[in-house]
N, CA, C and O of each residue as an XYZ file, in Angstrom:
456
protein
N      26.012    -14.334     -3.050
C      24.576    -14.311     -3.189
C      24.234    -13.230     -4.222
O      24.597    -12.067     -4.048
N      23.547    -13.609     -5.277
C      23.307    -12.673     -6.374
C      22.149    -11.707     -6.142
O      22.116    -10.651     -6.773
N      21.214    -12.021     -5.277
C      20.062    -11.156     -5.041
C      20.186    -10.358     -3.745
O      19.184    -10.042     -3.104
N      21.414    -10.039     -3.368
C      21.643     -9.370     -2.087
C      20.964     -7.999     -2.024
O      20.512     -7.594     -0.954
N      20.883     -7.275     -3.150
C      20.241     -5.959     -3.144
C      18.753     -6.074     -2.789
O      18.232     -5.263     -2.024
N      18.088     -7.061     -3.336
C      16.674     -7.276     -3.014
C      16.501     -7.604     -1.538
O      15.578     -7.115     -0.887
N      17.386     -8.425     -1.024
C      17.307     -8.794      0.391
C      17.585     -7.596      1.289
O      16.986     -7.473      2.358
N      18.481     -6.717      0.872
C      18.740     -5.498      1.644
C      17.506     -4.609      1.669
O      17.190     -4.023      2.704
N      16.808     -4.501      0.556
C      15.594     -3.687      0.500
C      14.521     -4.240      1.446
O      13.858     -3.487      2.159
N      14.367     -5.552      1.437
C      13.397     -6.186      2.337
C      13.799     -5.947      3.788
O      12.956     -5.675      4.642
N      15.093     -6.050      4.051
C      15.609     -5.837      5.403
C      15.323     -4.417      5.896
O      14.968     -4.224      7.058
N      15.473     -3.434      5.025
C      15.196     -2.042      5.394
C      13.728     -1.884      5.772
O      13.405     -1.220      6.758
N      12.850     -2.485      5.000
C      11.409     -2.384      5.290
C      11.087     -3.043      6.623
O      10.395     -2.461      7.458
N      11.590     -4.258      6.823
C      11.302     -4.958      8.079
C      11.882     -4.220      9.280
O      11.252     -4.147     10.335
N      13.073     -3.680      9.116
C      13.677     -2.911     10.213
C      12.847     -1.664     10.499
O      12.681     -1.277     11.656
N      12.327     -1.038      9.453
C      11.545      0.188      9.615
C      10.248     -0.040     10.363
O       9.784      0.857     11.067
N       9.654     -1.202     10.233
C       8.381     -1.454     10.921
C       8.578     -2.162     12.264
O       7.600     -2.440     12.959
N       9.816     -2.456     12.636
C      10.049     -3.294     13.811
C       9.850     -2.585     15.150
O       9.723     -3.260     16.172
N       9.820     -1.276     15.184
C       9.647     -0.546     16.442
C       8.179     -0.613     16.873
O       7.288     -0.424     16.045
N       7.915     -0.879     18.155
C       6.520     -0.979     18.613
C       5.667      0.254     18.294
O       4.497      0.119     17.938
N       6.240      1.443     18.417
C       5.468      2.653     18.103
C       5.093      2.700     16.633
O       3.981      3.101     16.287
N       6.013      2.293     15.763
C       5.718      2.313     14.332
C       4.676      1.266     13.971
O       3.840      1.503     13.099
N       4.714      0.118     14.625
C       3.671     -0.892     14.392
C       2.311     -0.348     14.818
O       1.315     -0.527     14.117
N       2.277      0.311     15.963
C       1.012      0.891     16.435
C       0.512      1.953     15.460
O      -0.684      2.021     15.181
N       1.409      2.774     14.945
C       1.025      3.811     13.981
C       0.469      3.178     12.715
O      -0.545      3.634     12.186
N       1.122      2.136     12.228
C       0.641      1.463     11.017
C      -0.752      0.877     11.229
O      -1.616      0.989     10.360
N      -0.966      0.257     12.382
C      -2.286     -0.300     12.673
C      -3.330      0.809     12.815
O      -4.480      0.640     12.411
N      -2.922      1.944     13.391
C      -3.853      3.062     13.556
C      -4.197      3.705     12.212
O      -5.330      4.138     11.998
N      -3.230      3.765     11.321
C      -3.507      4.301      9.981
C      -4.456      3.363      9.259
O      -5.406      3.800      8.609
N      -4.189      2.063      9.380
C      -5.030      1.065      8.728
C      -5.191      1.367      7.255
O      -4.210      1.626      6.558
N      -6.421      1.336      6.778
C      -6.681      1.635      5.373
C      -7.219      3.054      5.207
O      -7.748      3.412      4.154
N      -7.076      3.849      6.256
C      -7.548      5.224      6.213
C      -6.461      6.198      5.808
O      -5.457      5.833      5.197
N      -6.696      7.457      6.172
C      -5.765      8.531      5.819
C      -5.801      9.610      6.912
O      -6.188     10.749      6.650
N      -5.393      9.244      8.143
C      -5.483     10.195      9.245
C      -4.369     11.236      9.226
O      -3.324     11.050      8.602
N      -4.625     12.337      9.931
C      -3.564     13.314     10.163
C      -2.923     12.970     11.513
O      -3.399     12.087     12.227
N      -1.864     13.660     11.845
C      -1.141     13.353     13.079
C      -2.029     13.527     14.313
O      -1.914     12.759     15.268
N      -2.907     14.525     14.301
C      -3.749     14.737     15.487
C      -4.671     13.544     15.734
O      -4.952     13.208     16.885
N      -5.143     12.902     14.665
C      -5.955     11.695     14.840
C      -5.107     10.573     15.450
O      -5.571      9.838     16.321
N      -3.866     10.450     14.986
C      -2.980      9.416     15.518
C      -2.652      9.697     16.984
O      -2.585      8.770     17.792
N      -2.449     10.971     17.334
C      -2.213     11.337     18.734
C      -3.368     10.868     19.611
O      -3.166     10.249     20.655
N      -4.569     11.174     19.169
C      -5.766     10.838     19.946
C      -5.943      9.319     20.052
O      -6.282      8.804     21.118
N      -5.712      8.608     18.949
C      -5.903      7.159     18.935
C      -4.842      6.421     19.752
O      -5.136      5.402     20.376
N      -3.603      6.934     19.749
C      -2.496      6.204     20.349
C      -2.029      6.752     21.690
O      -1.346      6.053     22.438
N      -2.387      7.988     22.001
C      -1.919      8.585     23.248
C      -0.429      8.878     23.238
O       0.201      8.912     24.295
N       0.137      9.089     22.067
C       1.560      9.431     21.927
C       1.665     10.916     21.598
O       0.710     11.525     21.116
N       2.833     11.487     21.863
C       3.030     12.900     21.566
C       3.168     13.134     20.059
O       3.573     12.244     19.312
N       2.826     14.335     19.639
C       2.921     14.710     18.230
C       4.350     14.560     17.733
O       4.571     14.069     16.625
N       5.326     14.978     18.538
C       6.720     14.907     18.089
C       7.181     13.458     17.907
O       7.894     13.146     16.953
N       6.772     12.579     18.819
C       7.156     11.166     18.696
C       6.528     10.542     17.449
O       7.195      9.832     16.697
N       5.241     10.812     17.240
C       4.553     10.273     16.066
C       5.200     10.792     14.795
O       5.410     10.028     13.852
N       5.519     12.077     14.753
C       6.143     12.666     13.563
C       7.504     12.042     13.276
O       7.841     11.791     12.119
N       8.283     11.791     14.317
C       9.591     11.136     14.129
C       9.417      9.743     13.534
O      10.154      9.352     12.628
N       8.451      9.004     14.040
C       8.233      7.648     13.551
C       7.698      7.664     12.124
O       8.076      6.826     11.306
N       6.819      8.618     11.825
C       6.287      8.735     10.465
C       7.384      9.093      9.459
O       7.347      8.649      8.312
N       8.353      9.891      9.888
C       9.458     10.239      9.007
C      10.242      8.983      8.605
O      10.635      8.834      7.448
N      10.459      8.103      9.549
C      11.162      6.843      9.259
C      10.342      6.002      8.291
O      10.888      5.428      7.349
N       9.037      5.927      8.517
C       8.167      5.145      7.639
C       8.086      5.753      6.236
O       8.004      5.025      5.246
N       8.110      7.075      6.152
C       8.106      7.739      4.831
C       9.403      7.455      4.083
O       9.384      7.128      2.897
N      10.526      7.582      4.780
C      11.830      7.346      4.140
C      11.967      5.908      3.641
O      12.657      5.649      2.654
N      11.309      4.983      4.323
C      11.356      3.573      3.923
C      10.354      3.267      2.811
O      10.323      2.149      2.295
N       9.536      4.254      2.442
C       8.554      4.038      1.381
C       7.337      3.260      1.825
O       6.695      2.587      1.020
N       7.017      3.350      3.113
C       5.901      2.592      3.658
C       4.624      3.430      3.712
O       3.527      2.912      3.504
N       4.771      4.715      3.990
C       3.608      5.608      4.015
C       3.830      6.765      3.045
O       4.961      7.157      2.756
N       2.722      7.292      2.558
C       2.767      8.477      1.701
C       1.974      9.581      2.400
O       1.250      9.330      3.363
N       2.124     10.789      1.903
C       1.446     11.922      2.504
C       0.583     12.646      1.479
O       0.817     12.595      0.272
N      -0.431     13.324      2.025
C      -1.286     14.176      1.205
C      -1.564     15.429      2.020
O      -1.996     15.360      3.171
N      -1.309     16.560      1.407
C      -1.551     17.835      2.092
C      -2.984     18.293      1.853
O      -3.477     18.282      0.725
N      -3.642     18.698      2.942
C      -4.984     19.265      2.874
C      -4.936     20.551      3.694
O      -4.846     20.529      4.921
N      -4.999     21.663      2.981
C      -4.865     22.947      3.633
C      -3.466     22.980      4.224
O      -2.494     22.874      3.476
N      -3.327     23.120      5.519
C      -1.982     23.114      6.110
C      -1.699     21.830      6.889
O      -0.724     21.749      7.636
N      -2.545     20.846      6.710
C      -2.420     19.593      7.447
C      -2.009     18.460      6.522
O      -2.402     18.413      5.356
N      -1.216     17.553      7.061
C      -0.716     16.423      6.274
C      -1.397     15.149      6.748
O      -1.458     14.866      7.945
N      -1.905     14.393      5.794
C      -2.554     13.119      6.078
C      -1.635     11.993      5.611
O      -0.923     12.129      4.616
N      -1.662     10.890      6.337
C      -0.774      9.759      6.068
C      -1.576      8.552      5.622
O      -2.686      8.306      6.093
N      -0.983      7.805      4.701
C      -1.659      6.631      4.131
C      -0.613      5.550      3.868
O       0.511      5.841      3.458
N      -1.003      4.302      4.110
C      -0.109      3.196      3.762
C      -0.012      3.101      2.243
O      -1.024      3.134      1.544
N       1.206      2.983      1.745
C       1.376      2.843      0.304
C       0.781      1.521     -0.158
O       0.159      1.447     -1.218
N       0.976      0.479      0.645
C       0.386     -0.817      0.323
C      -0.256     -1.399      1.580
O       0.452     -1.885      2.462
N      -1.582     -1.357      1.676
C      -2.270     -1.871      2.866
C      -2.028     -3.356      3.130
O      -2.373     -3.849      4.204
N      -1.446     -4.073      2.180
C      -1.115     -5.484      2.406
C      -0.119     -5.646      3.551
O       0.016     -6.731      4.115
N       0.567     -4.573      3.887
C       1.490     -4.612      5.012
C       0.752     -4.966      6.303
O       1.313     -5.612      7.188
N      -0.497     -4.543      6.403
C      -1.309     -4.894      7.573
C      -1.497     -6.401      7.668
O      -1.504     -6.958      8.766
N      -1.649     -7.063      6.525
C      -1.779     -8.526      6.513
C      -0.513     -9.189      7.042
O      -0.574    -10.182      7.767
N       0.637     -8.625      6.670
C       1.911     -9.163      7.163
C       1.981     -9.049      8.682
O       2.343    -10.008      9.363
N       1.636     -7.885      9.210
C       1.671     -7.674     10.660
C       0.713     -8.633     11.356
O       1.063     -9.249     12.363
N      -0.498     -8.757     10.815
C      -1.485     -9.670     11.409
C      -1.014    -11.125     11.334
O      -1.222    -11.894     12.272
N      -0.387    -11.500     10.231
C       0.102    -12.876     10.070
C       1.202    -13.190     11.073
O       1.207    -14.268     11.667
N       2.125    -12.271     11.268
C       3.205    -12.490     12.239
C       2.618    -12.650     13.632
O       3.034    -13.528     14.387
N       1.651    -11.804     13.974
C       1.008    -11.913     15.286
C       0.304    -13.262     15.432
O       0.438    -13.933     16.456
N      -0.440    -13.649     14.411
C      -1.190    -14.913     14.463
C      -0.265    -16.115     14.565
O      -0.525    -17.037     15.338
N       0.816    -16.111     13.789
C       1.774    -17.223     13.807
C       2.382    -17.427     15.188
O       2.777    -18.537     15.546
N       2.454    -16.339     15.964
C       3.085    -16.396     17.273
C       2.086    -16.334     18.423
O       2.474    -16.188     19.582
N       0.793    -16.445     18.099
C      -0.237    -16.450     19.128
C      -0.342    -15.136     19.888
O      -0.678    -15.120     21.072
N      -0.054    -14.035     19.203
C      -0.071    -12.722     19.838
C      -1.340    -11.982     19.416
O      -1.652    -11.886     18.229
N      -2.047    -11.475     20.384
C      -3.246    -10.690     20.085
C      -2.830     -9.251     19.805
O      -2.158     -8.619     20.621
N      -3.228     -8.745     18.660
C      -2.931     -7.352     18.336
C      -3.827     -6.442     19.157
O      -4.986     -6.769     19.412
N      -3.289     -5.293     19.573
C      -4.138     -4.363     20.320
C      -5.225     -3.789     19.425
O      -5.025     -3.600     18.225
N      -6.364     -3.520     20.018
C      -7.449     -2.873     19.290
C      -7.229     -1.374     19.421
O      -7.250     -0.826     20.523
N      -7.021     -0.726     18.299
C      -6.778      0.711     18.306
C      -8.038      1.402     17.822
O      -8.449      1.259     16.670
N      -8.639      2.153     18.726
C      -9.870      2.864     18.388
C      -9.520      4.081     17.538
O      -8.827      4.993     17.988
N     -10.007      4.076     16.318
C      -9.772      5.211     15.438
C     -10.869      6.241     15.684
O     -12.053      5.935     15.546
N     -10.474      7.467     16.050
C     -11.517      8.469     16.281
C     -12.266      8.765     14.992
O     -11.656      9.035     13.957
N     -13.585      8.714     15.060
C     -14.395      9.003     13.874
C     -14.320     10.487     13.537
O     -14.281     10.872     12.368
N     -14.301     11.300     14.564
C     -14.161     12.739     14.346
C     -13.260     13.279     15.436
O     -13.514     13.089     16.626
N     -12.227     13.940     15.024
C     -11.296     14.530     15.969
C     -11.758     15.952     16.245
O     -12.087     16.684     15.312
N     -11.789     16.351     17.502
C     -12.269     17.678     17.851
C     -11.136     18.687     18.042
O     -11.344     19.754     18.620
N      -9.959     18.355     17.566
C      -8.838     19.279     17.728
C      -8.965     20.455     16.758
O      -9.724     20.407     15.790
N      -8.213     21.493     17.041
C      -8.288     22.691     16.194
C      -7.789     22.417     14.784
O      -8.178     23.118     13.850
N      -6.935     21.413     14.610
C      -6.468     21.066     13.272
C      -7.596     20.572     12.388
O      -7.652     20.892     11.201
N      -8.491     19.795     12.967
C      -9.562     19.190     12.168
C     -10.801     20.074     12.096
O     -11.652     19.879     11.228
N     -10.908     21.014     12.974
C     -12.087     21.883     12.995
C     -11.760     23.251     12.404
O     -12.327     24.264     12.813
N     -10.851     23.274     11.450
C     -10.442     24.547     10.862
C     -11.419     24.998      9.781
O     -12.166     24.195      9.222
N     -11.399     26.246      9.511
C     -12.175     26.807      8.405
C     -11.203     27.175      7.305
O     -10.275     27.956      7.518
N     -11.416     26.615      6.134
C     -10.491     26.867      5.030
C     -10.715     28.235      4.441
O     -10.024     28.622      3.498
């Protein structure tokens, strides 16, 4: 097979998003740019678990980071990935969970004075 390298790259991406926690994180990020504390609040997962999953997504080239003061914000490199997730769910008759994105996080990370 001559295009095996391309298929391996696709396989890495699909494997990287296949964990339920990572899918939830991707849906929670959506088209925004939340910090980990926002993801904690939206998903009810621990900071360490979210950070571990984000590291995998960063290494796979799925999310990028932006530093603001001492806080890191995460963003999907290509929001079209959300369409893929939604399409897979729709094709299989699966309802995606509704993840409430906090409009304003009241944690000390977000209420800092620069």
